[in-house]
Biopython code that builds the backbone (N, CA, C, O; Angstrom):
import numpy as np
from Bio.PDB.StructureBuilder import StructureBuilder

atoms = [
    (1, "MET", "N", (108.596, -46.130, -73.809)),
    (1, "MET", "CA", (108.496, -45.550, -72.420)),
    (1, "MET", "C", (109.381, -44.394, -72.077)),
    (1, "MET", "O", (108.979, -43.454, -71.391)),
    (2, "THR", "N", (110.564, -44.473, -72.552)),
    (2, "THR", "CA", (111.701, -43.301, -72.464)),
    (2, "THR", "C", (111.170, -42.234, -73.475)),
    (2, "THR", "O", (111.380, -41.095, -73.060)),
    (3, "SER", "N", (110.544, -42.285, -74.679)),
    (3, "SER", "CA", (110.270, -41.114, -75.411)),
    (3, "SER", "C", (108.898, -40.510, -74.773)),
    (3, "SER", "O", (108.607, -39.354, -75.083)),
    (4, "SER", "N", (108.076, -41.204, -73.931)),
    (4, "SER", "CA", (107.009, -40.573, -73.207)),
    (4, "SER", "C", (107.489, -39.811, -71.817)),
    (4, "SER", "O", (106.889, -38.801, -71.450)),
    (5, "VAL", "N", (108.355, -40.227, -71.230)),
    (5, "VAL", "CA", (109.103, -39.684, -70.216)),
    (5, "VAL", "C", (109.588, -38.350, -70.535)),
    (5, "VAL", "O", (109.304, -37.313, -69.935)),
    (6, "TYR", "N", (110.591, -38.531, -71.861)),
    (6, "TYR", "CA", (110.839, -37.282, -72.443)),
    (6, "TYR", "C", (110.082, -36.080, -72.890)),
    (6, "TYR", "O", (110.391, -34.889, -72.942)),
    (7, "LEU", "N", (108.920, -36.784, -73.220)),
    (7, "LEU", "CA", (107.925, -35.679, -73.667)),
    (7, "LEU", "C", (107.199, -34.888, -72.248)),
    (7, "LEU", "O", (106.845, -33.710, -72.210)),
    (8, "VAL", "N", (107.116, -35.698, -71.347)),
    (8, "VAL", "CA", (106.638, -35.055, -69.741)),
    (8, "VAL", "C", (107.544, -33.816, -69.621)),
    (8, "VAL", "O", (107.172, -32.644, -69.565)),
    (9, "ILE", "N", (108.980, -34.360, -69.588)),
    (9, "ILE", "CA", (109.857, -33.378, -69.306)),
    (9, "ILE", "C", (109.935, -32.309, -70.298)),
    (9, "ILE", "O", (109.914, -31.160, -69.858)),
    (10, "PHE", "N", (110.027, -32.498, -71.659)),
    (10, "PHE", "CA", (109.668, -31.597, -72.638)),
    (10, "PHE", "C", (108.678, -30.471, -72.435)),
    (10, "PHE", "O", (108.911, -29.284, -72.664)),
    (11, "TYR", "N", (107.731, -30.897, -72.053)),
    (11, "TYR", "CA", (106.046, -30.043, -71.893)),
    (11, "TYR", "C", (106.455, -29.375, -70.512)),
    (11, "TYR", "O", (106.340, -28.152, -70.425)),
    (12, "GLY", "N", (106.838, -29.965, -69.630)),
    (12, "GLY", "CA", (106.975, -29.435, -68.156)),
    (12, "GLY", "C", (108.064, -28.272, -68.335)),
    (12, "GLY", "O", (107.897, -27.314, -67.581)),
    (13, "ASN", "N", (109.101, -28.205, -69.173)),
    (13, "ASN", "CA", (110.155, -26.919, -69.173)),
    (13, "ASN", "C", (109.357, -26.219, -69.887)),
    (13, "ASN", "O", (109.194, -25.085, -69.436)),
    (14, "CYS", "N", (108.608, -26.531, -71.143)),
    (14, "CYS", "CA", (107.976, -25.487, -71.797)),
    (14, "CYS", "C", (106.906, -24.438, -70.924)),
    (14, "CYS", "O", (106.851, -23.210, -71.004)),
    (15, "ALA", "N", (106.144, -25.292, -70.132)),
    (15, "ALA", "CA", (105.095, -24.833, -69.181)),
    (15, "ALA", "C", (106.020, -23.804, -68.225)),
    (15, "ALA", "O", (105.678, -22.628, -68.101)),
    (16, "LEU", "N", (107.021, -24.248, -67.668)),
    (16, "LEU", "CA", (107.815, -23.517, -66.778)),
    (16, "LEU", "C", (108.441, -22.290, -67.441)),
    (16, "LEU", "O", (108.218, -21.158, -67.010)),
    (17, "ILE", "N", (109.193, -22.518, -68.449)),
    (17, "ILE", "CA", (109.593, -21.398, -69.467)),
    (17, "ILE", "C", (108.360, -20.272, -69.658)),
    (17, "ILE", "O", (108.670, -19.082, -69.603)),
    (18, "VAL", "N", (107.355, -20.546, -69.819)),
    (18, "VAL", "CA", (106.342, -19.622, -70.356)),
    (18, "VAL", "C", (106.024, -18.981, -69.014)),
    (18, "VAL", "O", (106.011, -17.751, -69.037)),
    (19, "LYS", "N", (105.759, -19.576, -67.829)),
    (19, "LYS", "CA", (105.168, -19.088, -66.528)),
    (19, "LYS", "C", (106.287, -17.902, -66.229)),
    (19, "LYS", "O", (106.089, -16.707, -66.011)),
    (20, "LEU", "N", (107.419, -18.578, -66.288)),
    (20, "LEU", "CA", (108.566, -17.505, -65.850)),
    (20, "LEU", "C", (108.796, -16.116, -66.591)),
    (20, "LEU", "O", (109.130, -15.086, -66.005)),
    (21, "VAL", "N", (108.560, -16.232, -68.036)),
    (21, "VAL", "CA", (108.373, -15.403, -69.127)),
    (21, "VAL", "C", (107.264, -14.265, -68.229)),
    (21, "VAL", "O", (107.454, -13.172, -67.694)),
    (22, "ARG", "N", (106.141, -15.091, -68.378)),
    (22, "ARG", "CA", (105.063, -14.233, -67.966)),
    (22, "ARG", "C", (105.268, -13.275, -66.645)),
    (22, "ARG", "O", (104.567, -12.283, -66.447)),
    (23, "LEU", "N", (106.264, -13.680, -65.816)),
    (23, "LEU", "CA", (106.631, -13.234, -64.618)),
    (23, "LEU", "C", (107.405, -11.696, -64.954)),
    (23, "LEU", "O", (107.579, -10.944, -63.995)),
    (24, "ILE", "N", (107.770, -11.346, -66.063)),
    (24, "ILE", "CA", (108.790, -10.360, -66.388)),
    (24, "ILE", "C", (107.814, -9.045, -66.159)),
    (24, "ILE", "O", (106.722, -8.909, -66.712)),
    (25, "PRO", "N", (108.233, -8.380, -65.511)),
    (25, "PRO", "CA", (107.309, -6.876, -65.603)),
    (25, "PRO", "C", (107.197, -6.340, -66.735)),
    (25, "PRO", "O", (108.282, -6.196, -67.298)),
    (26, "TYR", "N", (106.057, -5.881, -67.459)),
    (26, "TYR", "CA", (105.499, -5.124, -68.591)),
    (26, "TYR", "C", (105.729, -5.688, -69.602)),
    (26, "TYR", "O", (104.986, -5.215, -70.462)),
    (27, "ILE", "N", (106.596, -6.753, -70.161)),
    (27, "ILE", "CA", (106.600, -7.247, -71.448)),
    (27, "ILE", "C", (106.347, -8.963, -71.426)),
    (27, "ILE", "O", (106.318, -9.707, -72.406)),
    (28, "GLY", "N", (106.191, -9.296, -70.104)),
    (28, "GLY", "CA", (105.932, -10.849, -69.828)),
    (28, "GLY", "C", (104.750, -11.293, -70.660)),
    (28, "GLY", "O", (104.894, -12.296, -71.359)),
    (29, "SER", "N", (103.664, -10.686, -70.657)),
    (29, "SER", "CA", (102.622, -11.401, -71.051)),
    (29, "SER", "C", (102.622, -11.021, -72.640)),
    (29, "SER", "O", (101.798, -11.648, -73.306)),
    (30, "PHE", "N", (103.379, -10.144, -73.286)),
    (30, "PHE", "CA", (103.262, -9.859, -74.646)),
    (30, "PHE", "C", (104.525, -10.968, -75.306)),
    (30, "PHE", "O", (104.477, -11.366, -76.470)),
    (31, "VAL", "N", (105.458, -11.298, -74.481)),
    (31, "VAL", "CA", (106.281, -12.308, -74.983)),
    (31, "VAL", "C", (106.080, -13.899, -74.839)),
    (31, "VAL", "O", (106.637, -14.768, -75.509)),
    (32, "GLY", "N", (104.984, -14.097, -73.617)),
    (32, "GLY", "CA", (104.689, -15.367, -73.183)),
    (32, "GLY", "C", (103.522, -15.713, -74.270)),
    (32, "GLY", "O", (103.238, -16.864, -74.603)),
    (33, "PHE", "N", (102.945, -14.642, -74.726)),
    (33, "PHE", "CA", (101.785, -14.868, -75.821)),
    (33, "PHE", "C", (102.140, -15.927, -76.884)),
    (33, "PHE", "O", (101.651, -17.038, -77.089)),
    (34, "PRO", "N", (103.218, -15.201, -77.550)),
    (34, "PRO", "CA", (103.732, -15.867, -78.834)),
    (34, "PRO", "C", (104.369, -17.427, -78.449)),
    (34, "PRO", "O", (104.150, -18.454, -79.091)),
    (35, "LEU", "N", (104.988, -17.332, -77.548)),
    (35, "LEU", "CA", (105.387, -18.877, -76.859)),
    (35, "LEU", "C", (104.620, -19.742, -76.702)),
    (35, "LEU", "O", (104.887, -20.882, -77.085)),
    (36, "THR", "N", (103.276, -19.388, -76.001)),
    (36, "THR", "CA", (102.421, -20.313, -75.719)),
    (36, "THR", "C", (101.696, -20.698, -77.104)),
    (36, "THR", "O", (101.307, -21.850, -77.297)),
    (37, "CYS", "N", (101.556, -19.820, -77.922)),
    (37, "CYS", "CA", (101.061, -20.209, -79.357)),
    (37, "CYS", "C", (101.923, -21.207, -80.008)),
    (37, "CYS", "O", (101.422, -22.154, -80.614)),
    (38, "ILE", "N", (103.100, -21.055, -79.921)),
    (38, "ILE", "CA", (104.350, -22.053, -80.626)),
    (38, "ILE", "C", (103.994, -23.746, -79.852)),
    (38, "ILE", "O", (103.810, -24.848, -80.368)),
    (39, "VAL", "N", (104.013, -23.370, -78.701)),
    (39, "VAL", "CA", (103.726, -24.617, -77.749)),
    (39, "VAL", "C", (102.873, -25.506, -78.189)),
    (39, "VAL", "O", (103.125, -26.681, -78.452)),
    (40, "LEU", "N", (101.600, -24.825, -78.295)),
    (40, "LEU", "CA", (100.148, -25.659, -78.399)),
    (40, "LEU", "C", (100.263, -25.910, -79.785)),
    (40, "LEU", "O", (99.784, -27.014, -80.044)),
    (41, "ALA", "N", (100.717, -25.313, -80.804)),
    (41, "ALA", "CA", (100.939, -25.666, -82.282)),
    (41, "ALA", "C", (101.949, -26.739, -82.120)),
    (41, "ALA", "O", (101.564, -27.781, -82.651)),
    (42, "TYR", "N", (102.948, -26.816, -81.641)),
    (42, "TYR", "CA", (103.609, -28.220, -81.633)),
    (42, "TYR", "C", (103.005, -29.332, -80.984)),
    (42, "TYR", "O", (103.168, -30.417, -81.543)),
    (43, "TYR", "N", (102.280, -29.308, -79.831)),
    (43, "TYR", "CA", (101.637, -30.289, -79.312)),
    (43, "TYR", "C", (100.668, -30.680, -80.347)),
    (43, "TYR", "O", (100.490, -31.893, -80.465)),
    (44, "CYS", "N", (99.969, -29.849, -81.165)),
    (44, "CYS", "CA", (98.895, -30.249, -81.781)),
    (44, "CYS", "C", (99.662, -31.279, -83.178)),
    (44, "CYS", "O", (99.184, -32.297, -83.679)),
    (45, "PHE", "N", (100.747, -30.698, -83.472)),
    (45, "PHE", "CA", (101.377, -31.599, -84.655)),
    (45, "PHE", "C", (102.069, -32.801, -84.188)),
    (45, "PHE", "O", (102.293, -33.702, -84.996)),
    (46, "GLU", "N", (102.411, -32.900, -83.030)),
    (46, "GLU", "CA", (103.306, -33.883, -82.350)),
    (46, "GLU", "C", (102.943, -35.173, -82.997)),
    (46, "GLU", "O", (103.774, -35.806, -83.649)),
    (47, "TYR", "N", (101.573, -35.623, -82.810)),
    (47, "TYR", "CA", (101.100, -36.968, -82.906)),
    (47, "TYR", "C", (101.279, -37.346, -84.583)),
    (47, "TYR", "O", (101.490, -38.482, -85.006)),
    (48, "LYS", "N", (101.163, -36.314, -85.285)),
    (48, "LYS", "CA", (101.657, -36.681, -86.884)),
    (48, "LYS", "C", (102.808, -37.182, -86.935)),
    (48, "LYS", "O", (103.109, -38.302, -87.348)),
    (49, "TRP", "N", (103.653, -36.176, -86.417)),
    (49, "TRP", "CA", (105.232, -36.290, -86.609)),
    (49, "TRP", "C", (105.729, -37.626, -85.975)),
    (49, "TRP", "O", (106.592, -38.270, -86.571)),
    (50, "ILE", "N", (105.178, -38.103, -84.694)),
    (50, "ILE", "CA", (105.724, -39.514, -84.115)),
    (50, "ILE", "C", (105.344, -40.349, -85.261)),
    (50, "ILE", "O", (106.151, -41.189, -85.661)),
    (51, "ASP", "N", (104.210, -40.211, -85.827)),
    (51, "ASP", "CA", (103.372, -41.381, -86.654)),
    (51, "ASP", "C", (104.474, -41.468, -88.050)),
    (51, "ASP", "O", (104.792, -42.493, -88.652)),
    (52, "LEU", "N", (104.932, -40.028, -88.337)),
    (52, "LEU", "CA", (106.044, -40.084, -89.311)),
    (52, "LEU", "C", (107.315, -40.667, -88.866)),
    (52, "LEU", "O", (108.160, -41.012, -89.691)),
    (53, "GLY", "N", (107.477, -40.785, -87.705)),
    (53, "GLY", "CA", (108.969, -41.291, -87.239)),
    (53, "GLY", "C", (109.816, -40.205, -87.171)),
    (53, "GLY", "O", (111.020, -40.464, -87.173)),
    (54, "TRP", "N", (109.416, -38.849, -87.102)),
    (54, "TRP", "CA", (110.376, -37.841, -86.828)),
    (54, "TRP", "C", (110.999, -37.783, -85.504)),
    (54, "TRP", "O", (110.337, -38.021, -84.494)),
    (55, "THR", "N", (112.268, -37.471, -85.460)),
    (55, "THR", "CA", (113.130, -37.436, -84.026)),
    (55, "THR", "C", (112.493, -36.084, -83.144)),
    (55, "THR", "O", (111.635, -35.330, -83.604)),
    (56, "GLN", "N", (112.990, -35.984, -82.048)),
    (56, "GLN", "CA", (112.743, -34.891, -81.247)),
    (56, "GLN", "C", (113.429, -33.451, -82.174)),
    (56, "GLN", "O", (112.847, -32.412, -82.483)),
    (57, "GLU", "N", (114.654, -33.810, -82.409)),
    (57, "GLU", "CA", (115.208, -32.884, -83.069)),
    (57, "GLU", "C", (114.941, -32.464, -84.264)),
    (57, "GLU", "O", (115.035, -31.273, -84.562)),
    (58, "HIS", "N", (114.501, -33.574, -85.268)),
    (58, "HIS", "CA", (113.881, -32.937, -86.375)),
    (58, "HIS", "C", (112.504, -32.307, -86.141)),
    (58, "HIS", "O", (112.127, -31.438, -86.927)),
    (59, "ARG", "N", (111.673, -32.704, -85.051)),
    (59, "ARG", "CA", (110.479, -31.773, -84.897)),
    (59, "ARG", "C", (110.892, -30.408, -84.423)),
    (59, "ARG", "O", (110.370, -29.416, -84.931)),
    (60, "LEU", "N", (111.781, -30.302, -83.498)),
    (60, "LEU", "CA", (112.122, -28.965, -83.068)),
    (60, "LEU", "C", (112.822, -28.146, -84.181)),
    (60, "LEU", "O", (112.638, -26.929, -84.234)),
    (61, "SER", "N", (113.414, -28.617, -84.841)),
    (61, "SER", "CA", (114.055, -27.890, -86.070)),
    (61, "SER", "C", (112.963, -27.343, -87.077)),
    (61, "SER", "O", (113.030, -26.248, -87.635)),
    (62, "PHE", "N", (112.173, -28.064, -87.193)),
    (62, "PHE", "CA", (111.128, -27.753, -88.301)),
    (62, "PHE", "C", (110.322, -26.532, -87.592)),
    (62, "PHE", "O", (110.063, -25.456, -88.130)),
    (63, "VAL", "N", (109.966, -26.944, -86.215)),
    (63, "VAL", "CA", (109.464, -25.591, -85.831)),
    (63, "VAL", "C", (110.062, -24.255, -85.958)),
    (63, "VAL", "O", (109.389, -23.254, -86.203)),
    (64, "GLU", "N", (111.547, -24.250, -85.761)),
    (64, "GLU", "CA", (112.251, -23.494, -85.778)),
    (64, "GLU", "C", (112.214, -22.896, -86.946)),
    (64, "GLU", "O", (112.251, -21.670, -87.043)),
    (65, "HIS", "N", (112.152, -23.561, -87.788)),
    (65, "HIS", "CA", (112.254, -22.878, -89.525)),
    (65, "HIS", "C", (110.952, -22.417, -89.816)),
    (65, "HIS", "O", (110.786, -21.503, -90.624)),
    (66, "HIS", "N", (109.816, -23.082, -89.108)),
    (66, "HIS", "CA", (108.262, -22.604, -89.751)),
    (66, "HIS", "C", (107.868, -21.849, -88.548)),
    (66, "HIS", "O", (106.736, -22.130, -88.156)),
    (67, "TRP", "N", (108.442, -21.049, -87.924)),
    (67, "TRP", "CA", (107.865, -20.721, -86.403)),
    (67, "TRP", "C", (106.521, -19.547, -86.723)),
    (67, "TRP", "O", (105.551, -19.414, -85.976)),
    (68, "PRO", "N", (106.751, -18.767, -88.014)),
    (68, "PRO", "CA", (105.380, -18.145, -88.236)),
    (68, "PRO", "C", (104.162, -18.650, -88.419)),
    (68, "PRO", "O", (103.123, -18.138, -88.002)),
    (69, "TYR", "N", (104.278, -19.897, -89.190)),
    (69, "TYR", "CA", (103.135, -20.698, -89.595)),
    (69, "TYR", "C", (102.534, -21.173, -88.005)),
    (69, "TYR", "O", (101.386, -20.911, -87.643)),
    (70, "PHE", "N", (103.522, -21.900, -87.165)),
    (70, "PHE", "CA", (103.182, -22.511, -86.034)),
    (70, "PHE", "C", (102.700, -21.110, -84.873)),
    (70, "PHE", "O", (102.027, -21.425, -83.891)),
    (71, "LEU", "N", (103.002, -19.955, -85.027)),
    (71, "LEU", "CA", (102.606, -19.073, -84.434)),
    (71, "LEU", "C", (101.181, -18.686, -84.727)),
    (71, "LEU", "O", (100.335, -18.492, -83.854)),
    (72, "GLY", "N", (100.968, -18.582, -86.117)),
    (72, "GLY", "CA", (99.314, -18.526, -86.516)),
    (72, "GLY", "C", (98.668, -19.629, -86.257)),
    (72, "GLY", "O", (97.454, -19.459, -86.144)),
    (73, "PHE", "N", (99.163, -21.047, -86.078)),
    (73, "PHE", "CA", (98.340, -22.020, -86.007)),
    (73, "PHE", "C", (97.747, -22.132, -84.417)),
    (73, "PHE", "O", (96.638, -22.392, -83.950)),
    (74, "GLY", "N", (99.013, -21.815, -83.859)),
    (74, "GLY", "CA", (98.423, -22.121, -82.251)),
    (74, "GLY", "C", (97.439, -20.822, -81.629)),
    (74, "GLY", "O", (96.833, -20.839, -80.557)),
    (75, "LEU", "N", (97.475, -19.736, -82.608)),
    (75, "LEU", "CA", (96.872, -18.358, -82.062)),
    (75, "LEU", "C", (95.493, -18.471, -81.799)),
    (75, "LEU", "O", (94.922, -17.663, -81.066)),
    (76, "PRO", "N", (94.799, -19.602, -82.450)),
    (76, "PRO", "CA", (93.021, -19.715, -81.964)),
    (76, "PRO", "C", (92.946, -20.434, -80.485)),
    (76, "PRO", "O", (92.157, -20.211, -79.567)),
    (77, "LEU", "N", (93.814, -21.183, -80.548)),
    (77, "LEU", "CA", (93.635, -22.264, -79.081)),
    (77, "LEU", "C", (94.237, -21.086, -78.108)),
    (77, "LEU", "O", (93.397, -20.681, -77.305)),
    (78, "THR", "N", (95.522, -20.456, -78.017)),
    (78, "THR", "CA", (95.924, -19.639, -77.226)),
    (78, "THR", "C", (94.907, -18.408, -76.867)),
    (78, "THR", "O", (94.571, -18.155, -75.710)),
    (79, "VAL", "N", (94.515, -17.764, -77.874)),
    (79, "VAL", "CA", (93.261, -16.716, -77.278)),
    (79, "VAL", "C", (92.540, -17.342, -76.461)),
    (79, "VAL", "O", (92.440, -16.929, -75.305)),
    (80, "ALA", "N", (91.827, -18.571, -76.924)),
    (80, "ALA", "CA", (90.963, -19.252, -76.249)),
    (80, "ALA", "C", (91.205, -19.735, -74.724)),
    (80, "ALA", "O", (90.327, -20.084, -73.935)),
    (81, "THR", "N", (92.651, -19.673, -74.482)),
    (81, "THR", "CA", (93.017, -20.418, -73.155)),
    (81, "THR", "C", (94.010, -19.365, -72.319)),
    (81, "THR", "O", (94.212, -19.498, -71.112)),
    (82, "TYR", "N", (94.587, -18.326, -73.107)),
    (82, "TYR", "CA", (95.666, -17.610, -72.120)),
    (82, "TYR", "C", (95.350, -16.926, -70.880)),
    (82, "TYR", "O", (96.140, -16.857, -69.938)),
    (83, "PHE", "N", (94.045, -16.360, -70.892)),
    (83, "PHE", "CA", (93.616, -15.497, -69.977)),
    (83, "PHE", "C", (92.687, -16.144, -68.681)),
    (83, "PHE", "O", (92.079, -15.532, -67.803)),
    (84, "PHE", "N", (92.813, -17.541, -68.896)),
    (84, "PHE", "CA", (92.009, -18.328, -67.793)),
    (84, "PHE", "C", (92.741, -18.824, -66.878)),
    (84, "PHE", "O", (93.918, -19.008, -67.188)),
    (85, "SER", "N", (92.407, -19.112, -65.803)),
    (85, "SER", "CA", (93.015, -20.207, -64.819)),
    (85, "SER", "C", (93.632, -21.572, -65.516)),
    (85, "SER", "O", (93.244, -22.023, -66.593)),
    (86, "THR", "N", (94.481, -22.036, -64.839)),
    (86, "THR", "CA", (95.371, -23.240, -65.589)),
    (86, "THR", "C", (93.939, -24.326, -65.746)),
    (86, "THR", "O", (93.667, -24.851, -66.825)),
    (87, "LEU", "N", (93.151, -24.534, -64.549)),
    (87, "LEU", "CA", (91.895, -25.765, -64.762)),
    (87, "LEU", "C", (90.999, -25.223, -65.900)),
    (87, "LEU", "O", (90.602, -26.055, -66.715)),
    (88, "GLN", "N", (90.616, -23.879, -66.065)),
    (88, "GLN", "CA", (89.925, -23.489, -67.073)),
    (88, "GLN", "C", (90.551, -23.564, -68.463)),
    (88, "GLN", "O", (90.066, -23.864, -69.553)),
    (89, "ALA", "N", (91.708, -23.218, -68.110)),
    (89, "ALA", "CA", (92.280, -23.338, -69.932)),
    (89, "ALA", "C", (92.389, -24.663, -70.094)),
    (89, "ALA", "O", (92.262, -24.988, -71.274)),
    (90, "GLY", "N", (92.615, -25.729, -69.205)),
    (90, "GLY", "CA", (92.826, -27.194, -69.842)),
    (90, "GLY", "C", (91.417, -27.429, -70.202)),
    (90, "GLY", "O", (91.283, -28.029, -71.268)),
    (91, "ALA", "N", (90.510, -27.162, -69.686)),
    (91, "ALA", "CA", (88.953, -27.691, -69.936)),
    (91, "ALA", "C", (88.678, -27.041, -71.600)),
    (91, "ALA", "O", (88.224, -27.655, -72.566)),
    (92, "VAL", "N", (89.071, -25.781, -71.535)),
    (92, "VAL", "CA", (88.915, -25.165, -72.872)),
    (92, "VAL", "C", (89.722, -25.778, -73.964)),
    (92, "VAL", "O", (89.281, -26.051, -75.080)),
    (93, "PHE", "N", (90.853, -25.959, -73.581)),
    (93, "PHE", "CA", (91.925, -26.762, -74.520)),
    (93, "PHE", "C", (91.421, -28.003, -74.995)),
    (93, "PHE", "O", (91.374, -28.278, -76.194)),
    (94, "SER", "N", (90.970, -28.903, -73.911)),
    (94, "SER", "CA", (90.483, -30.090, -74.198)),
    (94, "SER", "C", (89.088, -30.285, -75.166)),
    (94, "SER", "O", (88.694, -31.336, -75.671)),
    (95, "PHE", "N", (88.520, -29.039, -75.253)),
    (95, "PHE", "CA", (87.174, -29.052, -75.866)),
    (95, "PHE", "C", (87.831, -28.551, -77.322)),
    (95, "PHE", "O", (87.565, -29.098, -78.392)),
    (96, "GLY", "N", (88.581, -27.610, -77.197)),
    (96, "GLY", "CA", (89.030, -27.064, -78.891)),
    (96, "GLY", "C", (89.770, -27.976, -79.565)),
    (96, "GLY", "O", (89.518, -28.190, -80.751)),
    (97, "PHE", "N", (90.855, -28.688, -78.868)),
    (97, "PHE", "CA", (91.806, -29.660, -79.414)),
    (97, "PHE", "C", (91.458, -30.113, -80.627)),
    (97, "PHE", "O", (91.887, -29.615, -81.668)),
    (98, "PRO", "N", (90.467, -31.319, -80.561)),
    (98, "PRO", "CA", (89.739, -32.178, -81.675)),
    (98, "PRO", "C", (89.434, -31.270, -82.891)),
    (98, "PRO", "O", (89.468, -31.754, -84.022)),
    (99, "PHE", "N", (89.181, -30.163, -82.720)),
    (99, "PHE", "CA", (88.661, -29.181, -83.937)),
    (99, "PHE", "C", (89.826, -28.645, -84.642)),
    (99, "PHE", "O", (89.681, -28.139, -85.755)),
    (100, "VAL", "N", (91.278, -28.737, -83.922)),
    (100, "VAL", "CA", (92.223, -28.261, -84.758)),
    (100, "VAL", "C", (92.574, -28.983, -85.856)),
    (100, "VAL", "O", (93.435, -28.558, -86.625)),
]
sb = StructureBuilder()
sb.init_structure("model")
sb.init_model(0)
sb.init_chain("A")
sb.init_seg("    ")
for serial, (resi, resn, name, xyz) in enumerate(atoms, 1):
    if name == "N":
        sb.init_residue(resn, " ", resi, " ")
    sb.init_atom(name, np.array(xyz, "f"), 0.0, 1.0, " ", f" {name:<3s}", serial, name[0])
structure = sb.get_structure()
């Protein structure tokens, strides 16, 4: 129960950070795009890591050390969802997630 509450807070913070970064004039979209790539890639791998028993600190450290891979892994879903509204992006993401 505690870990699921923590995950909701974690993803809520990630979404808030990306939204705030996107509000920065001129560079917000350019900086928000790679952040979204990494967050979506993290989400895709999280189920495997939880099954392996990795702690949240270990998972975040792994992403920090391998961020270029996660940037590339999250790129297709980010391209497919980044420029849609939240509802449309959620629908596209839920369709594309099983194929990742």
